[in-house]
N, C-alpha and C positions, 0 to 999 in steps of 0.2 A: 327318886326324880318323876314318877309319875304323881305323887301327891302335889310335889312343887308345881306341876303344870296346870294341875287342877285346883290350885290355889290362885293361879295368876287368871284362870279363866273365871273363878267363882267371883274374885276382887274385880273383876270387869278391867284387867291390866290389859289384857289382850287387845279389847277394843278401844282402848285408850291409846295403845302405841300403833294400832292398825289407822285411826283416825289421824294420828299426829304425822305418820307416814307420809298419807294424803296429802296434809297440808303441806309438808317439807316438800314435798316433791312439786306441787305446784308453785310454792314460792321459789324453788331452784328453777323453774322454767322462767320464771318472772324475771327472775335476777339475770339471768342469762339474756334476754330478749330487751328487757327496759333498760337495764343499765348503760348498755352502749348506745342506745339512742338518745339518752340524755348527758352522756359523756360524763358519767360518776368516776371518779379517780377509782383505779384498776383495785387499791385494797379495800374499796366499800364493799365489794363481792366477797370478799374473803371474811370480813367482818361479820356480814350477813351469815355465811354458813357457820363460822363459830359460834355465833348466838343460837343458832337452830341446833346444833349437837350439843350445847350447853343444856338446850332446852328438853333433851331426850330424858337426863336422870332425873329433871325436876317433875316432868311428867309421870314417870315410871314411879316415882315413890308417893307421889300426890295420889296417883289412883289406887296406889298400895292401901296405904293409911286411910283414904277418905273416901266415901261413898256418894256418888252425885246420882239424885235422885231428886221426883217432883217436891218430896217433901224437905228438901233442902240438903246442905252438905253435913254428913256426920262422921266420925269416925267409925271405919269397918273393924268390928272384931270377930268377923266372921271365921270358924273354923280352928279359932285361936292359933294363931300364925306362931311357928317355933322358932327358934335361934337357926336350925340347919337350914328353914326355908329362906330366912332373912338373910344368910350368907349367901345362898344361892343367888336368891335376887340381885345383892350387889355385886356378884361375880358377873352376873349376866349383863348388867349394867356397864359394868367395866370393858367387858367384851365389846359390846355393840358400839360404845364411845370409841374405843380404841380404832374399830374398824371404820367407824364415821370420819375419825381423825385421817388413817392412814388411805384412804380412797378419795376424800374429799380436800384435804387439807393439805396431805402429804402426796398429792400428785403432783408429778413433775411441773405441769404447768401452772401450777399455784406454787410450790416447793421454791421455784425459782423466782417468785416475784423479787423486784429488787428495789422497792422500797427503801430509800436512802442507801444504797449501794450502788455501786458501779460496774461498767463495762468499758473494757478497751477492747479496739479492733486491731491486733498488731498488723505489722507492714505484711502485705502478701508477699511469700516469695517469686521471683519468677524464674520458672523452670522451662524456659523458652529457649529455643539453642541460641538466637541472637540476643545478645545481652541490651540490643537498642530497642528491646520491646519491654524494657524496665518501666516505662511509663504505665503499660497495662496493669502492672501490679500495684504501681503507684496510684494508680486513679481508680482500681478497685478499693483499695485502702480509704481513700478520701471519700468515694461515693459513700460507700458503707457506713463509714462514720457522720456523713453529713445526714444521712436518709434517718439513721436510728436516732440523731439528735432532733427529729421532728416529733418524736414521742415523750410525752410530757413526764409520764412516769420512768422514764430510763434515763438514767446519768451517764452521759456518753465523755470518755476521755478524751481530751483533743488530740488532735492528729500531730501538733507539732511535740508533744509529750510522747507519743508512740515510735515517732520514726527514729528514735535514737537507738532503738531495738533491730533497725533494719541490719540484714546481712550478719547479726548475732546469733551465737548460739541461744536456743529460747530455753531459760528454764522458767515455766509457768508460776510455780510458786513465787520465786525472787520478783517477777516482773509483777504479779499481782500484789505484793506487798509494796513494791517502790510505788505504785500507781495508786494503792489504795483501791484496786477492783476487785470485785467479787466474781466477775465472769471475765473469759478472755476469749475472744473471736479470733482464729488463725487461718489462714489458708494459702493457697498457691494458684499460680496462671501459668498455664503452658500452651503455648502457639503454637500449630502443626499447619504451616502454608496459613490458610485463610479460615481455619477451625480452632477453635477456643476451647479448652476446659480449664472449670473453674473448680477446686474443691476446697471446701472449708468445714470448720468444725467447731463448735461452740464448748468450751470446757468450763466447768465448775472449778474454780480455783481453789476453794475450800477442800474439795474431794479429790482434785485433780483428775475428775472423770469427763466422758464426753457425754453432754446431755441431748446434743443435735448435731447431726452431720449429714452433709449433701454432697454432692456433686453435680455439675452442669455443663453441658455439652450446647455451646452455639456457634454461630458465624461471626466472624469478626464485626460484621455491619451491624450486629444485635447484641453486643457483648454488655452494653449500655443498661440490658433490660435485667442483666441478672442481678446489679446491686440493689434492685427495687424486691426480687422476689428473695434474695437472702436476706435483706432487710424487714420484710414482713414476717418470716419464718421464725427467724430470730425473736422479734420483737412478742409474737404470739409465744413462743417458747417462754419466754422469761416473765411476761405478764398475763397472760390466759387469753385477753380479749381485747381487742382494739377496738376506738370509737370509729363511726363512719368518716369522722372529720380526719381522723389518723391514719385511716386504709386510704384515702385519697389523698392525703399528702405524700405517703410512701410511694404512690403510683404515679407521682410528679415528678418531672426530672428537668434540670435546666435545657439541657440540651438531647438530642438524638444523633448529633452529627459526630463519631468517633474523632474525627482531623479537630475539630474544632475543639474537642475536650483535650487532645492531646498537648494543643498549645498551651491552653488553661494551666494544665499541670506544670508545663514548661515554666511559665511565667510564675506561676504560684511558688517553686522551687526557687527561683531567681531572686523573689521579692523578700524569702526567707533568708536567703544568704547576704542580701543586702543590709541587714540589720546589723552586721558582723564587721562592715567597713565604712570609710567615710569617702568611698569612690562612689559617685550617683549613676556609674554606667551601668549596672545590674538594674537598676528600676528602670532606665530607659531601655533597656533590651527586655524587659518584661512589659514593656508598654507596648514593644513593637510585635512581642509574641500574641498578646491579647488582641493586637489589630488582624493579625492573621488569623487568629481564632473566630472573631467576628466577621471576618469575610467567609469564612466556611459557613456560620450560623449567625444571621444577622437580628436573631430572637435571644440569642444566649444571655440570658437577663446577669449570669454571674460572672462573666466575660466583661460585660459593661461596667459592673459595680466594682471588681477588681482593678480595671484598668481607670477608675475614677479615684479610688483610693491611691493607687501609684502617684498619678498627679499629686494628689495633698501630700503626700510624702515628699514629693521631690519640693513642695513648698515650704512645709513644716520646718523640713530639715536644712533649710537655706539655701539648697541647691539652685533652686530659681522660684525667689519669693516675688513675683510680677504677677498682674492682674492678669495675663493673659494664662498663666498657668492655671489660676483657679477658674477662670472662663472655661477652660477645656473641660474640667471636673463637674461644672455647672451643667454645661450642654450635653453631657453623658446622661446626668441625672435627670434633667428634664426629658430626654429622648426616651426613657425607660419607665417615666413616672407612673402612668396608668397600667403597665405590665407588671412592676416591681411591688405594688401594694402588698401581693399576698408572699412575699419573697423577703425572708429576714436580712439578707446580703444587702437589697436594696436600702433597708432601713437603716443598716448599719455605716453604708457610704454615706449615706445622707447625714447621719449624726458626726460623722470625721467631718463632711464639709462645713457644718455650722461650726463644731468645733475649732479644728485646725485652720479654717478660712476666716473666722470671725470671732471666735471665742463666744458665740452666743450659746451660752451653757443650756438657757432654758429648751431651746429648741434642739439642742444636740442630746439633751437627756431624754426629750420626746420621743426621739426618733431611735435611740438606744433601748428605750423602754419596749417600743414597738417591736423591736428585732427579737428583744429576749421574750415578749408574749408569744412571737411565733416559733421561737427555737429557744427554750429556756437552756441548753446547753453551751450559749454562745459565749465561752469565756473571754473570748476579745471584747465583747457588748462588755462584759462586767468589769474587765480591766480597764476599759476607756472610762465608763461610768465613776471608776476608783479616781481616775485622772481628774476627772471634773470636780468630784467632791473635794479633793485636795486642793484645788484652784479655787473655791468657793470656802475654803476654809473649815471644811466637815472632815476633819481628820479621822475622826471614828469611824464613820460611816466607810470613809475610804480604804481604812486597814480591814473592816470587815469585809468588802468588795474584794480586795486582793485575795484575803484568806478563801473566801468562796471561790475564786477563779483559781486558786491552787487546787483545790478539790477535784477541779475538771480538767485541769492542766498541770499536773503536778512536776512536770520537768521542764516547764516554762520558765528559763533562766531570767527573763525579763521582769516576770512578776514578783520573784525574789529580791530582785535588784530595787525594784521601785518599792517593793514592802520596808526593805531595811532603809533604804534613803528615807523614807516617810518618818520612819520609827526615830532614826538619827537626827532628823529636823526637829523633831519633837521634844529631843533631848530624851527619849525613853531606851537606855542603853540595857536596860535588863532585857534578856532573851534576843538582844539583836547577834551577838554572838554565833547563837542556834541557828537562828535565820540566813547569817551569811557562810556559815558551815554546811546547811544542807543546799545552799543555791550554787556555791562554787563547784560540786563536781557535774552541774547540768549544763556546763558550756567550757570550750576550750577557752574561747575568748573571754574569761572572766574579769576584765580590768575593772569593770563598773564597781562590783562587790569587794575587790580588796581594796579599791580607793575608800570607799565607806570604811571599811576595817581600819584603815590609816587615819582617815579623817576623824572616827568617832575616837580612838584611841588618843589622838592628839586634842581632842576637846576634852576629854576626862582627865589627862596627865598633864597637858600643858608642855609635853616633852616634846619641842620642835625639833631637836637633835635626832631622836630615835624615828620622827615621821619623816626627817629629810633621808635617814639612812634606810626607811623600809620603802621610800618613794625609788631612791636610786637602785635598790634591788630589783623593785619590780620593774624600773626602765630596762634594767639589765637584762631581765626574763624576756621582756616582750617589744623592746623597741619601740612602743607607741608613742608617736609624738604628742599625743595629747596630754600625756602626763607632764609634758615640759613647763607649760606654762604655770602650774600648779609646783612645780620644782622649783622652778625660778620665783615665785612669788615668796616660796619659804625659805630662799637664800636672802633674800631682802630683807624678811622680818627680824633675821639677825643681824643684818649689815655684813654678810659675807658677800662682798661685791664682787670679789675675784672668782667665786663660784658662779655667782649669778651671772657674768659675763660669759662663763665658759657655756651656760645654759642657753642664754642669750643668741649665740651662733650658730646652735644647732636647731632652734625654733624655726619652723618653716615662715616663709613669707607670707603665704597664704593660710593660715591657719583656719580650717572650719570651725567657727565659733559655736556651731551647734553641737558640737562633740567635746566641747571642753566643759568635763563633768565639774559641776560644782566649785565653779570659779567665780571669785570675789573680781577678778579683773579678766577680761576676755584678751587674749594677748595673739600677737604674731610678732615676728622678726622686729621690725621697724618700734613697735608699741614696747617692746619689751629694752631695747637700747634707748629709746627716747627716756623711759623711766628710769632705768640705771645709771645714764649720764646726767639725768636731773640730780639723783643722789649724791652724784660725783662731782656736782657743781659744774660739769662742763657745758656750758649752755650752747655754744655753737654745734657740738657734736647732736646734742639733744634737738634742737631745731632742726637739723639737717635730717633726721630719722623720723621725727614727728610731723614736719611737713609732707614728707613721702607718704606718710600714713593719712594724714587728713585729705592729700590728694586722692589716694585710693578710694576713702571713705565717701567722699564727694560723689566720685565717679558711679559708685555702687549705688547712690542714694538717688542720683538721678535717673536710675532706671527704675528703683522701687524705693520712693518716699517713706513709705509706709512702713519702713524696717525698723522698729524700735530698736532693736539690737546694735544696728549699725550708728543711730543717734546716740545712743550709750557711748560706743567705743569714741564716737567723734567727740563726745564731751569730754572724755579722759583725756584723748590726745590734746585738746585746746586747756585743759586743766594744766597737765604737766608742762604745757609752755606757758603758762600762768598767764593765759589770756582768759581772763575772768569773766567777762560778759557772753562770749561765745560759749564757755565752758558750761556756766550756770544754765544760759538758754537752752543748751543741746540736752542736758542731762534731767531738766525740769520737764522737756518735752518728753524724753525718752521716758521720765517715771510716771508722767500722764497717759502717755499711751499703754503702759503697761504698770498702772497702778494697781495697790496692794488691794482695792477693793476689785479690779478686774481681775487680779492674779494674787491671790494669797500666798502661793508657795514661791514664785519668782520675782513676783513686783519687790519684795525685800532685797533684792541683790540691786535693784536700781536705786532704790533708795541709799542702799550702802554705798555705792559709787558717787552718788551726789554728796553726802557727808564726808567721803574720802577726800574730795575736791574742797568741800569748804574748810577743812582742816588745812589742806594743802595752801591755800591762799589767805590763811590766818583768821577765817569765820569760824572760830571754836565753839562759839555759843550756839550757832546754827548747825555745825556738826554735832555738838553733843544731843541737841534736841531732838534729831534724828535718830541716833542710836539709842537715846532712852524709848524712843518710840517702838523700835526694833525689838528693844529686849522687854518690853510690855507686851508683844505681841504673841501669840501661840504659833511657834514655828516660824518668828520673825528672824532667823539667823542666830541670833544672840540669845540663848535661854539660859545666861549665867550672868554675872556681874562682867561686863566686859571689858573693865579697867584691869580686870584679873587675868584677861585672855592673853594668850602668847602673842597675839598682835600687838600688846601695847607694852609688852616688857621691856621695848626699845624705844 
């Protein structure tokens, strides 16, 4: 062994290794200091360390075989190296390289880097004696999720996807697999009068081992400081270093007022619940909660932005499509414009305003992109960008964004539903059943995906009898009135007027047309009876119902003359009364307000209604011209020879 070390010294390997170690040490210090200043991605420091470790065996063997001197570089044959010493040299290099990997690459702060991996913050358990303190644990989950999402090198699973595990026995392995998350953060909140204890731990899902754990004791008035601390420590554990910008961002919080925050969490839960109902009550209750939140903290930006989005939802879903509703959202956004520039929720709300209020896709995309620049984990902004791309006919881009949103929000039923609908409209049936099967368990109220399945099978097979059977079964299971217009339409297509009449009798008089999924004709009770009696040749009964429908629609239009869907419905009502002039006027107006240039996704339905009335009044050529146009369009409703469709069999 002494011969081996003498040979290292003679060949000047020792000097080379010492010199290289000094250089490596200096570079390590520079990486640690300089990279965060310039906000290089977290993987770059790891890459530099790997290169330096790879450099060690290269320096070792170059110094072993070559002699560097003033006379130049030459092969060193001194002392006639034997095979034993070469073997020892190789063994030494392997040992040192392994140690370098273990201490520098395999260190926990670097092993746990999550480039292209994901973390999920599970719902914190409420261990307080009072169940009403649940908002504290829900708020902790929400806040840590939002804070971690600010770090660009961390992919954070959306809160909507993790909340399904609330009050469930947690199996980390199964949850991580379902969410596609490599790391799981879980914890609990316990309130004892005005004292709060938060216990949390970070788990590597692959090994099921805790890689970080901490408990925090605080007073109720200081509880909002805890998510900041947890987020920063978790981020450092995962990626090693944070940029100055990220550190600053993690220490910023929308409010310091706990009461304001409580009202905000209640409002958020109400809005999330409102998506599964046609009743606007929950949206308006959420607005009331947000007003209380702002009373507690007039500078709470996120409360303002959520309120603006709630007003825009009421407008978009036709609960209140008045200018005054839009103006409320506008005033809120104008009030927080200056303070909201560095807040992603402000830019997202502004994007919703341009999109839902005016269909100004360019300005909406600009706002959503700003939100994503500030928070790359905003799955909701990714999803709305996909909505916009569909409406301008960029379906491939939309599908890519839906898939990206699913990686961040894998339990979001709505994303599955929208992705499946997009594929169906494109006539891309391969893989559609897999999307539907994966999405169905994500929601109890999964009517839209079941409808897509029924409709896709119908378009592929043309078997209208099977579609009617499936639709009746779905209605029996759910009692959802929004299914009735489609079922009525199916019966009409096979001239089964007896069953069509049974369905017409139970269609509500005030059917929310915004929830009539994929309907060629938006229907309520009077419209359904008007169409049915027209088919039966009973003009007196037809006119009775359609006159009521026309009167109701005119009243609604007097409040909001810009509602294109109301003009479409009015045109159809006039059409079935054979009032050609008014029917064509209203339908052309509706088709111009929501043209295929303005909305490539839903504009075709308006043209289809115009074609239907042209056919009804005997203008077959005009009707056929529109149908051929729809057939030529990508996702133009008719992605096949419409003369062979189930709609034209009779």
